[in-house]
N, CA, C, O and the ligand as a Tripos MOL2 file, in Angstrom:
@<TRIPOS>MOLECULE
protein
  265   263    67     0     0
PROTEIN
NO_CHARGES

@<TRIPOS>ATOM
      1 N          -2.2410    3.2880  -33.7640 N.3       1 MET1
      2 CA         -3.2280    3.0850  -32.6780 C.3       1 MET1
      3 C          -2.5130    2.7370  -31.3850 C.2       1 MET1
      4 O          -1.6950    1.8190  -31.3380 O.2       1 MET1
      5 N          -2.8230    3.4570  -30.3760 N.am      2 ALA2
      6 CA         -2.1930    3.2010  -29.0890 C.3       2 ALA2
      7 C          -2.8430    1.9960  -28.4260 C.2       2 ALA2
      8 O          -4.0470    1.7680  -28.5390 O.2       2 ALA2
      9 N          -2.0340    1.2570  -27.7540 N.am      3 ARG3
     10 CA         -2.5700    0.1250  -27.0200 C.3       3 ARG3
     11 C          -3.2290    0.6550  -25.7450 C.2       3 ARG3
     12 O          -2.7200    1.5670  -25.0930 O.2       3 ARG3
     13 N          -4.3530    0.0690  -25.4170 N.am      4 VAL4
     14 CA         -5.0780    0.5110  -24.2250 C.3       4 VAL4
     15 C          -5.0850   -0.6110  -23.2000 C.2       4 VAL4
     16 O          -5.5000   -1.7350  -23.4810 O.2       4 VAL4
     17 N          -4.6240   -0.2800  -22.0260 N.am      5 ILE5
     18 CA         -4.6400   -1.2570  -20.9450 C.3       5 ILE5
     19 C          -5.5530   -0.7310  -19.8380 C.2       5 ILE5
     20 O          -6.0190    0.4070  -19.8910 O.2       5 ILE5
     21 N          -5.7940   -1.5590  -18.8560 N.am      6 SER6
     22 CA         -6.6510   -1.1240  -17.7570 C.3       6 SER6
     23 C          -5.7950   -0.7710  -16.5500 C.2       6 SER6
     24 O          -4.8490   -1.4810  -16.2100 O.2       6 SER6
     25 N          -6.1380    0.3200  -15.9230 N.am      7 CYS7
     26 CA         -5.4500    0.7130  -14.7000 C.3       7 CYS7
     27 C          -5.6120   -0.4010  -13.6730 C.2       7 CYS7
     28 O          -6.7350   -0.7890  -13.3520 O.2       7 CYS7
     29 N          -4.4950   -0.9200  -13.1550 N.am      8 PRO8
     30 CA         -4.5610   -2.0290  -12.2020 C.3       8 PRO8
     31 C          -5.2680   -1.6380  -10.9090 C.2       8 PRO8
     32 O          -5.6770   -2.4890  -10.1190 O.2       8 PRO8
     33 N          -5.3990   -0.3540  -10.7190 N.am      9 ARG9
     34 CA         -5.9820    0.1390   -9.4670 C.3       9 ARG9
     35 C          -7.4880    0.3230   -9.5880 C.2       9 ARG9
     36 O          -8.2490   -0.1760   -8.7590 O.2       9 ARG9
     37 N          -7.9060    1.0250  -10.6000 N.am     10 CYS10
     38 CA         -9.3290    1.3630  -10.6930 C.3      10 CYS10
     39 C          -9.9840    0.8240  -11.9560 C.2      10 CYS10
     40 O         -11.2040    0.8920  -12.1070 O.2      10 CYS10
     41 N          -9.1670    0.2840  -12.8670 N.am     11 GLY11
     42 CA         -9.7370   -0.3480  -14.0400 C.3      11 GLY11
     43 C         -10.0320    0.5960  -15.1850 C.2      11 GLY11
     44 O         -10.5580    0.1810  -16.2170 O.2      11 GLY11
     45 N          -9.7020    1.8430  -15.0140 N.am     12 LYS12
     46 CA         -9.9210    2.7860  -16.0900 C.3      12 LYS12
     47 C          -8.9910    2.4850  -17.2460 C.2      12 LYS12
     48 O          -7.8420    2.0980  -17.0320 O.2      12 LYS12
     49 N          -9.4650    2.6540  -18.4580 N.am     13 PRO13
     50 CA         -8.6050    2.4360  -19.6220 C.3      13 PRO13
     51 C          -7.4920    3.4790  -19.6980 C.2      13 PRO13
     52 O          -7.7170    4.6800  -19.5470 O.2      13 PRO13
     53 N          -6.2850    2.9720  -19.9370 N.am     14 VAL14
     54 CA         -5.1330    3.8680  -20.0300 C.3      14 VAL14
     55 C          -4.4240    3.6030  -21.3520 C.2      14 VAL14
     56 O          -4.0710    2.4640  -21.6610 O.2      14 VAL14
     57 N          -4.2220    4.6390  -22.1120 N.am     15 GLU15
     58 CA         -3.4880    4.4740  -23.3600 C.3      15 GLU15
     59 C          -2.0110    4.3030  -23.0790 C.2      15 GLU15
     60 O          -1.4030    5.0910  -22.3550 O.2      15 GLU15
     61 N          -1.4490    3.2700  -23.6570 N.am     16 TRP16
     62 CA         -0.0310    2.9910  -23.4390 C.3      16 TRP16
     63 C           0.7940    3.8680  -24.3720 C.2      16 TRP16
     64 O           1.3060    3.4150  -25.3950 O.2      16 TRP16
     65 N           0.9060    5.1210  -23.9920 N.am     17 VAL17
     66 CA          1.6460    6.0880  -24.8030 C.3      17 VAL17
     67 C           2.5580    6.9020  -23.8970 C.2      17 VAL17
     68 O           2.4390    6.8780  -22.6720 O.2      17 VAL17
     69 N           3.4610    7.6140  -24.5300 N.am     18 GLU18
     70 CA          4.4070    8.4330  -23.7800 C.3      18 GLU18
     71 C           3.6930    9.4220  -22.8550 C.2      18 GLU18
     72 O           4.1580    9.7240  -21.7560 O.2      18 GLU18
     73 N           2.5740    9.9040  -23.3260 N.am     19 ALA19
     74 CA          1.8390   10.9120  -22.5750 C.3      19 ALA19
     75 C           1.2810   10.3710  -21.2630 C.2      19 ALA19
     76 O           1.0640   11.1190  -20.3090 O.2      19 ALA19
     77 N           1.0560    9.0780  -21.2320 N.am     20 SER20
     78 CA          0.5510    8.4800  -19.9920 C.3      20 SER20
     79 C           1.7150    8.2050  -19.0480 C.2      20 SER20
     80 O           2.2470    7.0970  -18.9760 O.2      20 SER20
     81 N           2.0770    9.2330  -18.3450 N.am     21 ALA21
     82 CA          3.2900    9.1850  -17.5240 C.3      21 ALA21
     83 C           3.1860    8.1610  -16.4050 C.2      21 ALA21
     84 O           4.1970    7.6920  -15.8840 O.2      21 ALA21
     85 N           1.9710    7.8220  -16.0450 N.am     22 TYR22
     86 CA          1.7940    6.9660  -14.8710 C.3      22 TYR22
     87 C           1.3620    5.5580  -15.2320 C.2      22 TYR22
     88 O           0.9530    4.7790  -14.3710 O.2      22 TYR22
     89 N           1.4570    5.2400  -16.5150 N.am     23 ARG23
     90 CA          1.0840    3.8990  -16.9180 C.3      23 ARG23
     91 C           1.9020    2.8570  -16.1690 C.2      23 ARG23
     92 O           3.0700    3.1250  -15.8860 O.2      23 ARG23
     93 N           1.3850    1.7190  -15.8390 N.am     24 PRO24
     94 CA          0.0640    1.2520  -16.2680 C.3      24 PRO24
     95 C          -1.0940    1.8450  -15.4700 C.2      24 PRO24
     96 O          -2.2360    1.4050  -15.6070 O.2      24 PRO24
     97 N          -0.8040    2.8230  -14.6530 N.am     25 PHE25
     98 CA         -1.8880    3.4430  -13.8910 C.3      25 PHE25
     99 C          -2.4580    4.6160  -14.6610 C.2      25 PHE25
    100 O          -1.7950    5.1820  -15.5290 O.2      25 PHE25
    101 N          -3.6940    4.9800  -14.3390 N.am     26 CYS26
    102 CA         -4.3570    6.0380  -15.0690 C.3      26 CYS26
    103 C          -3.9100    7.4080  -14.5810 C.2      26 CYS26
    104 O          -4.0160    8.4020  -15.3000 O.2      26 CYS26
    105 N          -3.4080    7.4480  -13.3490 N.am     27 SER27
    106 CA         -3.0340    8.7330  -12.7840 C.3      27 SER27
    107 C          -1.9820    8.5430  -11.7040 C.2      27 SER27
    108 O          -1.7090    7.4300  -11.2550 O.2      27 SER27
    109 N          -1.4080    9.6560  -11.3060 N.am     28 GLU28
    110 CA         -0.4230    9.6020  -10.2340 C.3      28 GLU28
    111 C          -1.0600    9.0640   -8.9590 C.2      28 GLU28
    112 O          -0.4420    8.3400   -8.1790 O.2      28 GLU28
    113 N          -2.3060    9.4440   -8.7800 N.am     29 ARG29
    114 CA         -3.0160    9.0180   -7.5840 C.3      29 ARG29
    115 C          -3.1030    7.4940   -7.4970 C.2      29 ARG29
    116 O          -2.7880    6.8970   -6.4680 O.2      29 ARG29
    117 N          -3.5300    6.8880   -8.5820 N.am     30 CYS30
    118 CA         -3.6600    5.4290   -8.5830 C.3      30 CYS30
    119 C          -2.2910    4.7730   -8.3890 C.2      30 CYS30
    120 O          -2.1690    3.7560   -7.7060 O.2      30 CYS30
    121 N          -1.2900    5.3570   -8.9860 N.am     31 LYS31
    122 CA          0.0530    4.8080   -8.8520 C.3      31 LYS31
    123 C           0.4910    4.8520   -7.3900 C.2      31 LYS31
    124 O           0.9950    3.8700   -6.8430 O.2      31 LYS31
    125 N           0.2890    6.0040   -6.7790 N.am     32 LEU32
    126 CA          0.7060    6.1620   -5.3910 C.3      32 LEU32
    127 C          -0.0910    5.2430   -4.4740 C.2      32 LEU32
    128 O           0.4520    4.6410   -3.5480 O.2      32 LEU32
    129 N          -1.3660    5.1500   -4.7450 N.am     33 ILE33
    130 CA         -2.2220    4.2880   -3.9260 C.3      33 ILE33
    131 C          -1.7520    2.8430   -4.0210 C.2      33 ILE33
    132 O          -1.6390    2.1370   -3.0190 O.2      33 ILE33
    133 N          -1.4810    2.4240   -5.2590 N.am     34 ASP34
    134 CA         -1.0850    1.0390   -5.4500 C.3      34 ASP34
    135 C           0.2790    0.7550   -4.8520 C.2      34 ASP34
    136 O           0.4770   -0.2610   -4.1860 O.2      34 ASP34
    137 N           1.2050    1.6450   -5.0910 N.am     35 LEU35
    138 CA          2.5420    1.4460   -4.5370 C.3      35 LEU35
    139 C           2.5170    1.5260   -3.0200 C.2      35 LEU35
    140 O           3.3060    0.8750   -2.3350 O.2      35 LEU35
    141 N           1.6040    2.3310   -2.5100 N.am     36 GLY36
    142 CA          1.5390    2.5070   -1.0760 C.3      36 GLY36
    143 C           0.6580    1.4800   -0.3890 C.2      36 GLY36
    144 O           0.6650    1.3680    0.8370 O.2      36 GLY36
    145 N          -0.0990    0.7320   -1.1740 N.am     37 ALA37
    146 CA         -1.0710   -0.1900   -0.6080 C.3      37 ALA37
    147 C          -0.4270   -1.2060    0.3290 C.2      37 ALA37
    148 O          -0.9190   -1.4570    1.4290 O.2      37 ALA37
    149 N           0.6600   -1.7730   -0.1170 N.am     38 TRP38
    150 CA          1.3160   -2.7810    0.7210 C.3      38 TRP38
    151 C           1.9800   -2.1330    1.9140 C.2      38 TRP38
    152 O           1.9830   -2.6810    3.0160 O.2      38 TRP38
    153 N           2.5420   -0.9640    1.6830 N.am     39 ALA39
    154 CA          3.2980   -0.3000    2.7420 C.3      39 ALA39
    155 C           2.3740    0.2690    3.8130 C.2      39 ALA39
    156 O           2.7180    0.3040    4.9940 O.2      39 ALA39
    157 N           1.2100    0.7090    3.3840 N.am     40 SER40
    158 CA          0.3190    1.3910    4.3110 C.3      40 SER40
    159 C          -0.2580    0.4450    5.3560 C.2      40 SER40
    160 O          -0.9330    0.8720    6.2930 O.2      40 SER40
    161 N           0.0150   -0.8410    5.1840 N.am     41 GLU41
    162 CA         -0.3780   -1.7890    6.2230 C.3      41 GLU41
    163 C           0.3430   -1.4550    7.5270 C.2      41 GLU41
    164 O          -0.2020   -1.5950    8.6220 O.2      41 GLU41
    165 N           1.5610   -1.0200    7.3690 N.am     42 LYS42
    166 CA          2.3750   -0.7250    8.5460 C.3      42 LYS42
    167 C           2.7760    0.7380    8.6400 C.2      42 LYS42
    168 O           2.9570    1.2840    9.7280 O.2      42 LYS42
    169 N           2.9090    1.3560    7.4800 N.am     43 TYR43
    170 CA          3.3590    2.7380    7.4800 C.3      43 TYR43
    171 C           2.2830    3.6300    6.8910 C.2      43 TYR43
    172 O           1.4790    3.2050    6.0610 O.2      43 TYR43
    173 N           2.2890    4.8490    7.3290 N.am     44 ARG44
    174 CA          1.4120    5.8310    6.7290 C.3      44 ARG44
    175 C           2.1820    6.5120    5.6070 C.2      44 ARG44
    176 O           3.1730    7.2020    5.8480 O.2      44 ARG44
    177 N           1.7250    6.3170    4.4040 N.am     45 VAL45
    178 CA          2.4080    6.9310    3.2730 C.3      45 VAL45
    179 C           1.7540    8.2640    2.9470 C.2      45 VAL45
    180 O           0.5790    8.3200    2.5830 O.2      45 VAL45
    181 N           2.5080    9.3100    3.0770 N.am     46 PRO46
    182 CA          1.9490   10.6270    2.7790 C.3      46 PRO46
    183 C           1.7310   10.8120    1.2870 C.2      46 PRO46
    184 O           2.6800   10.7780    0.5030 O.2      46 PRO46
    185 N           0.5050   11.0040    0.9090 N.am     47 VAL47
    186 CA          0.1890   11.2380   -0.4930 C.3      47 VAL47
    187 C          -0.0040   12.7350   -0.6850 C.2      47 VAL47
    188 O          -0.9630   13.3390   -0.2060 O.2      47 VAL47
    189 N           0.9320   13.2890   -1.3940 N.am     48 THR48
    190 CA          0.9140   14.7390   -1.5520 C.3      48 THR48
    191 C           0.0060   15.1660   -2.6820 C.2      48 THR48
    192 O           0.4600   15.6700   -3.7090 O.2      48 THR48
    193 N          -1.2420   14.9640   -2.4860 N.am     49 GLU49
    194 CA         -2.2170   15.4390   -3.4520 C.3      49 GLU49
    195 C          -3.4950   15.7190   -2.6740 C.2      49 GLU49
    196 O          -4.4480   14.9400   -2.7040 O.2      49 GLU49
    197 N          -3.4900   16.8260   -1.9930 N.am     50 SER50
    198 CA         -4.5620   17.1070   -1.0540 C.3      50 SER50
    199 C          -5.7070   17.8550   -1.7150 C.2      50 SER50
    200 O          -5.6980   19.0800   -1.8350 O.2      50 SER50
    201 N          -6.6810   17.0840   -2.1340 N.am     51 ASN51
    202 CA         -7.8940   17.7220   -2.6340 C.3      51 ASN51
    203 C          -9.1350   17.0550   -2.0460 C.2      51 ASN51
    204 O         -10.2580   17.2710   -2.5040 O.2      51 ASN51
    205 N          -8.9030   16.2500   -1.0330 N.am     52 ASP52
    206 CA        -10.0190   15.5570   -0.4120 C.3      52 ASP52
    207 C         -10.2360   16.0290    1.0230 C.2      52 ASP52
    208 O          -9.7380   17.0660    1.4610 O.2      52 ASP52
    209 N         -10.9930   15.2230    1.7100 N.am     53 GLN53
    210 CA        -11.3120   15.5330    3.0830 C.3      53 GLN53
    211 C         -10.1030   15.3190    3.9900 C.2      53 GLN53
    212 O          -9.2240   14.5170    3.6740 O.2      53 GLN53
    213 N         -10.0560   16.0220    5.0970 N.am     54 PRO54
    214 CA         -8.9770   15.8000    6.0580 C.3      54 PRO54
    215 C          -9.0560   14.4310    6.7000 C.2      54 PRO54
    216 O         -10.1260   13.8280    6.7850 O.2      54 PRO54
    217 N          -7.9200   13.9530    7.1460 N.am     55 GLU55
    218 CA         -7.8470   12.5990    7.6980 C.3      55 GLU55
    219 C          -8.6350   12.4590    8.9930 C.2      55 GLU55
    220 O          -9.2930   11.4470    9.2340 O.2      55 GLU55
    221 N          -8.5530   13.4880    9.8130 N.am     56 ASP56
    222 CA         -9.1050   13.3570   11.1610 C.3      56 ASP56
    223 C         -10.5610   13.8010   11.2530 C.2      56 ASP56
    224 O         -11.0050   14.3070   12.2840 O.2      56 ASP56
    225 N         -11.2900   13.6080   10.1700 N.am     57 ALA57
    226 CA        -12.7070   13.9120   10.2230 C.3      57 ALA57
    227 C         -13.4770   12.6320   10.5440 C.2      57 ALA57
    228 O         -13.8600   11.8770    9.6510 O.2      57 ALA57
    229 N         -13.6890   12.4130   11.8110 N.am     58 ALA58
    230 CA        -14.3890   11.2020   12.2400 C.3      58 ALA58
    231 C         -15.6400   11.5680   13.0230 C.2      58 ALA58
    232 O         -15.6090   11.6530   14.2510 O.2      58 ALA58
    233 N         -16.7420   11.7850   12.3090 N.am     59 PRO59
    234 CA        -17.9900   12.2190   12.9420 C.3      59 PRO59
    235 C         -18.6410   11.1480   13.8100 C.2      59 PRO59
    236 O         -19.3840   11.4490   14.7450 O.2      59 PRO59
    237 N         -18.3470    9.8960   13.4820 N.am     60 ASP60
    238 CA        -18.9710    8.8000   14.2320 C.3      60 ASP60
    239 C         -18.2180    8.4480   15.5000 C.2      60 ASP60
    240 O         -18.6440    7.6020   16.2870 O.2      60 ASP60
    241 N         -17.0990    9.1100   15.6780 N.am     61 GLU61
    242 CA        -16.2660    8.8050   16.8370 C.3      61 GLU61
    243 C         -16.9580    9.2640   18.1250 C.2      61 GLU61
    244 O         -17.2040   10.4560   18.3060 O.2      61 GLU61
    245 N         -17.2680    8.3310   19.0060 N.am     62 PRO62
    246 CA        -17.8800    8.7250   20.2770 C.3      62 PRO62
    247 C         -16.8800    9.4120   21.1870 C.2      62 PRO62
    248 O         -15.8130    8.8670   21.4700 O.2      62 PRO62
    249 N         -17.2170   10.5830   21.6360 N.am     63 SER63
    250 CA        -16.3050   11.2940   22.5170 C.3      63 SER63
    251 C         -16.3330   10.6520   23.8980 C.2      63 SER63
    252 O         -17.3380   10.7010   24.6080 O.2      63 SER63
    253 N         -15.2200   10.0560   24.2530 N.am     64 ALA64
    254 CA        -15.1530    9.3000   25.4980 C.3      64 ALA64
    255 C         -14.9160   10.2030   26.6860 C.2      64 ALA64
    256 O         -13.8290   10.2350   27.2620 O.2      64 ALA64
    257 N         -15.9430   10.9280   27.0380 N.am     65 THR65
    258 CA        -15.8310   11.7760   28.2280 C.3      65 THR65
    259 C         -16.6970   11.1680   29.3420 C.2      65 THR65
    260 O         -17.9240   11.1690   29.2440 O.2      65 THR65
    261 N         -16.0800   10.6660   30.3630 N.am     66 PRO66
    262 CA        -16.7970    9.9910   31.4480 C.3      66 PRO66
    263 C         -17.6680   10.9240   32.2790 C.2      66 PRO66
    264 O         -18.3240   10.4800   33.2220 O.2      66 PRO66
    265 ZN         -6.6980    4.3510  -11.9490 Zn       67 ZN67
@<TRIPOS>BOND
     1     1     2 1
     2     2     3 1
     3     3     4 2
     4     3     5 am
     5     5     6 1
     6     6     7 1
     7     7     8 2
     8     7     9 am
     9     9    10 1
    10    10    11 1
    11    11    12 2
    12    11    13 am
    13    13    14 1
    14    14    15 1
    15    15    16 2
    16    15    17 am
    17    17    18 1
    18    18    19 1
    19    19    20 2
    20    19    21 am
    21    21    22 1
    22    22    23 1
    23    23    24 2
    24    23    25 am
    25    25    26 1
    26    26    27 1
    27    27    28 2
    28    27    29 am
    29    29    30 1
    30    30    31 1
    31    31    32 2
    32    31    33 am
    33    33    34 1
    34    34    35 1
    35    35    36 2
    36    35    37 am
    37    37    38 1
    38    38    39 1
    39    39    40 2
    40    39    41 am
    41    41    42 1
    42    42    43 1
    43    43    44 2
    44    43    45 am
    45    45    46 1
    46    46    47 1
    47    47    48 2
    48    47    49 am
    49    49    50 1
    50    50    51 1
    51    51    52 2
    52    51    53 am
    53    53    54 1
    54    54    55 1
    55    55    56 2
    56    55    57 am
    57    57    58 1
    58    58    59 1
    59    59    60 2
    60    59    61 am
    61    61    62 1
    62    62    63 1
    63    63    64 2
    64    63    65 am
    65    65    66 1
    66    66    67 1
    67    67    68 2
    68    67    69 am
    69    69    70 1
    70    70    71 1
    71    71    72 2
    72    71    73 am
    73    73    74 1
    74    74    75 1
    75    75    76 2
    76    75    77 am
    77    77    78 1
    78    78    79 1
    79    79    80 2
    80    79    81 am
    81    81    82 1
    82    82    83 1
    83    83    84 2
    84    83    85 am
    85    85    86 1
    86    86    87 1
    87    87    88 2
    88    87    89 am
    89    89    90 1
    90    90    91 1
    91    91    92 2
    92    91    93 am
    93    93    94 1
    94    94    95 1
    95    95    96 2
    96    95    97 am
    97    97    98 1
    98    98    99 1
    99    99   100 2
   100    99   101 am
   101   101   102 1
   102   102   103 1
   103   103   104 2
   104   103   105 am
   105   105   106 1
   106   106   107 1
   107   107   108 2
   108   107   109 am
   109   109   110 1
   110   110   111 1
   111   111   112 2
   112   111   113 am
   113   113   114 1
   114   114   115 1
   115   115   116 2
   116   115   117 am
   117   117   118 1
   118   118   119 1
   119   119   120 2
   120   119   121 am
   121   121   122 1
   122   122   123 1
   123   123   124 2
   124   123   125 am
   125   125   126 1
   126   126   127 1
   127   127   128 2
   128   127   129 am
   129   129   130 1
   130   130   131 1
   131   131   132 2
   132   131   133 am
   133   133   134 1
   134   134   135 1
   135   135   136 2
   136   135   137 am
   137   137   138 1
   138   138   139 1
   139   139   140 2
   140   139   141 am
   141   141   142 1
   142   142   143 1
   143   143   144 2
   144   143   145 am
   145   145   146 1
   146   146   147 1
   147   147   148 2
   148   147   149 am
   149   149   150 1
   150   150   151 1
   151   151   152 2
   152   151   153 am
   153   153   154 1
   154   154   155 1
   155   155   156 2
   156   155   157 am
   157   157   158 1
   158   158   159 1
   159   159   160 2
   160   159   161 am
   161   161   162 1
   162   162   163 1
   163   163   164 2
   164   163   165 am
   165   165   166 1
   166   166   167 1
   167   167   168 2
   168   167   169 am
   169   169   170 1
   170   170   171 1
   171   171   172 2
   172   171   173 am
   173   173   174 1
   174   174   175 1
   175   175   176 2
   176   175   177 am
   177   177   178 1
   178   178   179 1
   179   179   180 2
   180   179   181 am
   181   181   182 1
   182   182   183 1
   183   183   184 2
   184   183   185 am
   185   185   186 1
   186   186   187 1
   187   187   188 2
   188   187   189 am
   189   189   190 1
   190   190   191 1
   191   191   192 2
   192   191   193 am
   193   193   194 1
   194   194   195 1
   195   195   196 2
   196   195   197 am
   197   197   198 1
   198   198   199 1
   199   199   200 2
   200   199   201 am
   201   201   202 1
   202   202   203 1
   203   203   204 2
   204   203   205 am
   205   205   206 1
   206   206   207 1
   207   207   208 2
   208   207   209 am
   209   209   210 1
   210   210   211 1
   211   211   212 2
   212   211   213 am
   213   213   214 1
   214   214   215 1
   215   215   216 2
   216   215   217 am
   217   217   218 1
   218   218   219 1
   219   219   220 2
   220   219   221 am
   221   221   222 1
   222   222   223 1
   223   223   224 2
   224   223   225 am
   225   225   226 1
   226   226   227 1
   227   227   228 2
   228   227   229 am
   229   229   230 1
   230   230   231 1
   231   231   232 2
   232   231   233 am
   233   233   234 1
   234   234   235 1
   235   235   236 2
   236   235   237 am
   237   237   238 1
   238   238   239 1
   239   239   240 2
   240   239   241 am
   241   241   242 1
   242   242   243 1
   243   243   244 2
   244   243   245 am
   245   245   246 1
   246   246   247 1
   247   247   248 2
   248   247   249 am
   249   249   250 1
   250   250   251 1
   251   251   252 2
   252   251   253 am
   253   253   254 1
   254   254   255 1
   255   255   256 2
   256   255   257 am
   257   257   258 1
   258   258   259 1
   259   259   260 2
   260   259   261 am
   261   261   262 1
   262   262   263 1
   263   263   264 2
@<TRIPOS>SUBSTRUCTURE
     1 MET1         2 RESIDUE 1 A MET
     2 ALA2         6 RESIDUE 1 A ALA
     3 ARG3        10 RESIDUE 1 A ARG
     4 VAL4        14 RESIDUE 1 A VAL
     5 ILE5        18 RESIDUE 1 A ILE
     6 SER6        22 RESIDUE 1 A SER
     7 CYS7        26 RESIDUE 1 A CYS
     8 PRO8        30 RESIDUE 1 A PRO
     9 ARG9        34 RESIDUE 1 A ARG
    10 CYS10       38 RESIDUE 1 A CYS
    11 GLY11       42 RESIDUE 1 A GLY
    12 LYS12       46 RESIDUE 1 A LYS
    13 PRO13       50 RESIDUE 1 A PRO
    14 VAL14       54 RESIDUE 1 A VAL
    15 GLU15       58 RESIDUE 1 A GLU
    16 TRP16       62 RESIDUE 1 A TRP
    17 VAL17       66 RESIDUE 1 A VAL
    18 GLU18       70 RESIDUE 1 A GLU
    19 ALA19       74 RESIDUE 1 A ALA
    20 SER20       78 RESIDUE 1 A SER
    21 ALA21       82 RESIDUE 1 A ALA
    22 TYR22       86 RESIDUE 1 A TYR
    23 ARG23       90 RESIDUE 1 A ARG
    24 PRO24       94 RESIDUE 1 A PRO
    25 PHE25       98 RESIDUE 1 A PHE
    26 CYS26      102 RESIDUE 1 A CYS
    27 SER27      106 RESIDUE 1 A SER
    28 GLU28      110 RESIDUE 1 A GLU
    29 ARG29      114 RESIDUE 1 A ARG
    30 CYS30      118 RESIDUE 1 A CYS
    31 LYS31      122 RESIDUE 1 A LYS
    32 LEU32      126 RESIDUE 1 A LEU
    33 ILE33      130 RESIDUE 1 A ILE
    34 ASP34      134 RESIDUE 1 A ASP
    35 LEU35      138 RESIDUE 1 A LEU
    36 GLY36      142 RESIDUE 1 A GLY
    37 ALA37      146 RESIDUE 1 A ALA
    38 TRP38      150 RESIDUE 1 A TRP
    39 ALA39      154 RESIDUE 1 A ALA
    40 SER40      158 RESIDUE 1 A SER
    41 GLU41      162 RESIDUE 1 A GLU
    42 LYS42      166 RESIDUE 1 A LYS
    43 TYR43      170 RESIDUE 1 A TYR
    44 ARG44      174 RESIDUE 1 A ARG
    45 VAL45      178 RESIDUE 1 A VAL
    46 PRO46      182 RESIDUE 1 A PRO
    47 VAL47      186 RESIDUE 1 A VAL
    48 THR48      190 RESIDUE 1 A THR
    49 GLU49      194 RESIDUE 1 A GLU
    50 SER50      198 RESIDUE 1 A SER
    51 ASN51      202 RESIDUE 1 A ASN
    52 ASP52      206 RESIDUE 1 A ASP
    53 GLN53      210 RESIDUE 1 A GLN
    54 PRO54      214 RESIDUE 1 A PRO
    55 GLU55      218 RESIDUE 1 A GLU
    56 ASP56      222 RESIDUE 1 A ASP
    57 ALA57      226 RESIDUE 1 A ALA
    58 ALA58      230 RESIDUE 1 A ALA
    59 PRO59      234 RESIDUE 1 A PRO
    60 ASP60      238 RESIDUE 1 A ASP
    61 GLU61      242 RESIDUE 1 A GLU
    62 PRO62      246 RESIDUE 1 A PRO
    63 SER63      250 RESIDUE 1 A SER
    64 ALA64      254 RESIDUE 1 A ALA
    65 THR65      258 RESIDUE 1 A THR
    66 PRO66      262 RESIDUE 1 A PRO
    67 ZN67       265 GROUP 0 **** ****
């Protein structure tokens, strides 16, 4: 029986097995997010897993045209 731990990032159960390459995280994404969390305070950490929305999509941004 594999030991199951919780992903420190999102809390998802992760089996502590060889196959879980990103343990204790559930995925590469959570690992990168967590490792980058402290750094991203000052630096922008490029996460090379682009399947989400673009960064510069800011619909609420008021266009400051005088
Ligand atoms: Zn996770």
